[in-house]
C-alpha positions as CSV (number, residue, x, y, z in Angstrom):
1,M,-17.7,4.5,31.4
2,N,-15.0,7.2,29.7
3,T,-15.6,10.5,31.3
4,F,-12.5,12.7,30.3
5,Y,-12.6,12.2,26.5
6,E,-14.5,11.2,23.4
7,Y,-13.5,11.0,19.9
8,V,-15.0,13.2,17.4
9,D,-15.8,12.9,13.8
10,F,-13.7,15.6,12.2
11,P,-11.7,15.2,8.8
12,K,-8.1,13.5,8.8
13,V,-5.3,15.9,8.3
14,P,-3.8,15.2,4.8
15,K,-0.2,14.0,5.4
16,E,1.4,16.5,3.2
17,L,0.4,19.3,5.9
18,I,2.1,17.6,8.6
19,E,5.8,17.9,9.1
20,A,7.8,14.9,10.0
21,P,8.1,13.9,13.2
22,E,12.2,14.4,13.3
23,V,11.4,18.1,12.1
24,I,9.1,18.8,14.7
25,F,11.0,17.7,17.4
26,K,14.1,19.6,16.6
27,K,12.0,22.7,16.2
28,P,12.6,25.6,18.9
29,P,9.4,25.6,21.8
30,M,7.0,28.3,21.5
31,T,7.0,30.5,24.2
32,L,3.8,30.2,26.1
33,K,3.1,30.9,29.8
34,I,1.2,28.1,29.8
35,Q,3.9,25.6,29.0
36,L,4.7,23.2,31.6
37,D,8.5,22.5,30.8
38,S,10.5,23.9,28.0
39,P,14.1,24.7,28.8
40,N,16.4,25.7,25.7
41,D,18.2,22.2,25.8
42,P,16.0,19.7,23.6
43,A,17.9,16.8,25.9
44,K,16.1,18.3,29.0
45,R,12.7,19.0,28.1
46,K,9.9,16.8,28.6
47,H,6.6,18.6,27.1
48,W,6.8,21.6,25.0
49,P,4.4,23.4,22.3
50,V,6.0,23.9,18.8
51,A,4.4,26.2,16.0
52,I,2.5,24.4,13.0
53,S,3.0,25.9,9.5
54,D,0.8,28.3,7.9
55,H,-0.8,25.9,5.5
56,L,-2.0,23.7,8.4
57,Y,-3.4,26.4,10.3
58,T,-5.4,27.2,7.0
59,W,-6.8,24.0,6.6
60,L,-7.7,23.6,10.0
61,K,-9.7,26.8,9.8
62,D,-11.3,26.1,6.2
63,N,-12.1,22.8,7.0
64,I,-12.8,22.3,10.8
65,F,-12.7,25.0,13.1
66,K,-14.6,28.3,12.1
67,E,-14.0,29.9,15.6
68,E,-10.7,31.6,16.9
69,I,-8.5,28.8,17.8
70,L,-5.2,28.3,19.3
71,V,-2.8,25.8,17.5
72,W,0.2,24.2,18.0
73,Y,1.9,20.6,18.1
74,T,2.7,19.4,21.8
75,V,5.6,17.1,21.8
76,S,6.3,14.9,25.0
77,S,9.6,13.3,25.8
78,G,8.6,11.7,28.9
79,E,5.7,10.9,31.1
80,L,3.7,14.1,32.3
81,E,2.5,14.5,36.0
82,A,-1.0,14.8,36.5
83,H,-2.5,18.1,36.2
84,K,-5.2,20.3,35.3
85,D,-5.3,23.0,32.6
86,V,-6.5,26.6,32.7
87,R,-8.6,25.7,29.9
88,Q,-11.9,23.9,29.9
89,Y,-11.2,21.4,26.8
90,C,-9.0,20.8,23.7
91,Y,-8.7,18.9,20.6
92,N,-6.1,16.6,19.9
93,Y,-5.1,14.5,16.6
94,I,-2.2,12.4,17.8
95,L,0.4,11.8,15.1
96,V,2.9,9.8,16.9
97,T,2.2,7.8,20.1
98,G,5.8,7.6,21.8
99,G,5.1,3.9,22.6
100,D,3.1,1.1,22.4
101,D,2.3,1.5,26.3
102,V,2.1,5.4,26.4
103,V,-1.5,6.1,27.8
104,T,-3.6,9.1,29.2
105,Y,-5.1,8.7,32.4
106,K,-7.6,10.4,34.7
107,K,-7.0,10.6,38.2
108,Q,-9.5,11.4,41.4
109,N,-8.2,11.2,45.1
110,D,-4.9,10.0,44.4
111,K,-6.0,7.3,42.1
112,I,-6.0,6.4,38.6
113,V,-9.4,5.7,37.9
114,E,-9.3,5.6,33.7
115,Y,-6.6,5.6,31.3
116,V,-6.6,5.2,27.7
117,K,-4.1,4.5,24.9
118,F,-5.4,7.1,22.0
119,E,-5.7,5.8,18.4
120,P,-3.1,7.7,15.9
121,K,-4.7,9.9,13.5
122,R,-8.0,10.3,15.1
123,W,-9.7,13.4,16.7
124,L,-10.4,13.2,20.0
125,K,-11.8,16.0,22.7
126,L,-10.3,16.2,26.0
127,D,-11.9,17.4,29.1
128,N,-8.9,19.7,30.7
129,H,-10.8,20.4,33.8
130,V,-10.1,16.7,35.4
131,L,-6.8,15.6,36.6
132,H,-5.2,14.2,34.2
133,G,-1.4,13.0,32.5
134,T,0.5,10.5,30.8
135,F,2.6,7.6,31.8
136,G,4.6,4.5,30.3
137,E,7.7,4.0,28.4
138,F,8.7,6.3,25.6
139,K,10.4,3.9,23.4
140,N,9.4,4.9,20.1
141,G,10.6,8.3,20.4
142,P,8.6,11.4,21.3
143,R,4.5,11.5,21.5
144,I,3.7,14.1,19.1
145,L,0.4,15.6,18.9
146,L,-1.4,18.5,17.0
147,Q,-3.7,20.3,19.8
148,I,-6.2,23.0,19.1
149,T,-8.1,24.9,21.7
150,P,-10.8,26.9,20.7
151,I,-10.8,30.3,22.5
152,E,-14.3,30.0,23.9
153,S,-12.5,27.1,26.2
154,Y,-11.3,30.0,27.9
155,S,-14.8,31.4,28.3
156,H,-14.8,31.2,32.1
157,L,-11.9,33.5,32.6
158,D,-12.0,37.1,31.9
159,R,-9.9,38.6,28.9
160,D,-7.4,39.9,31.2
161,V,-6.7,37.1,33.1
162,F,-6.8,35.1,29.8
163,Q,-4.4,37.0,28.0
164,R,-2.2,36.8,31.1
165,S,-2.4,33.2,31.6
166,I,-1.5,31.9,28.1
167,G,0.5,35.2,26.8
168,Y,-2.0,35.4,23.8
169,K,-3.2,38.8,22.9
170,T,-6.4,38.6,21.4
171,V,-8.2,41.5,19.5
């Protein structure tokens, strides 16, 4: 039984709003305090956030997310160690899987207890408070996903802690 993600019935993102994977991969990383690894040299990066276009942000707000959101592309060029996020959950839309055997897993007591290969071009909600990560061979280039986090996912933090933890200023 799946306990750390669920597919959600949101509209597909129009193709014309998504930048080509090679364009996303070459963009500079965003500066966020929550990022895991984002050196300036693209050859040394494993996991980093990249800004989306204003047109894509507008479409997301008009068609899916009415609440305040943080949104970016996440690029992964290698395995991501098991971790828990500060946020409670996020929504992901996988654009490129990275490889046929790249999976996301849930870990408990130092053991992988669940894993899944997410379907591309389908929305999912991921529980970020469980220990999770990715593994597999990234044979087809980087894994690229659109990642949306409603601000309410940080509601367990007070406003000052929230702003310090992600480097994001709210009004």
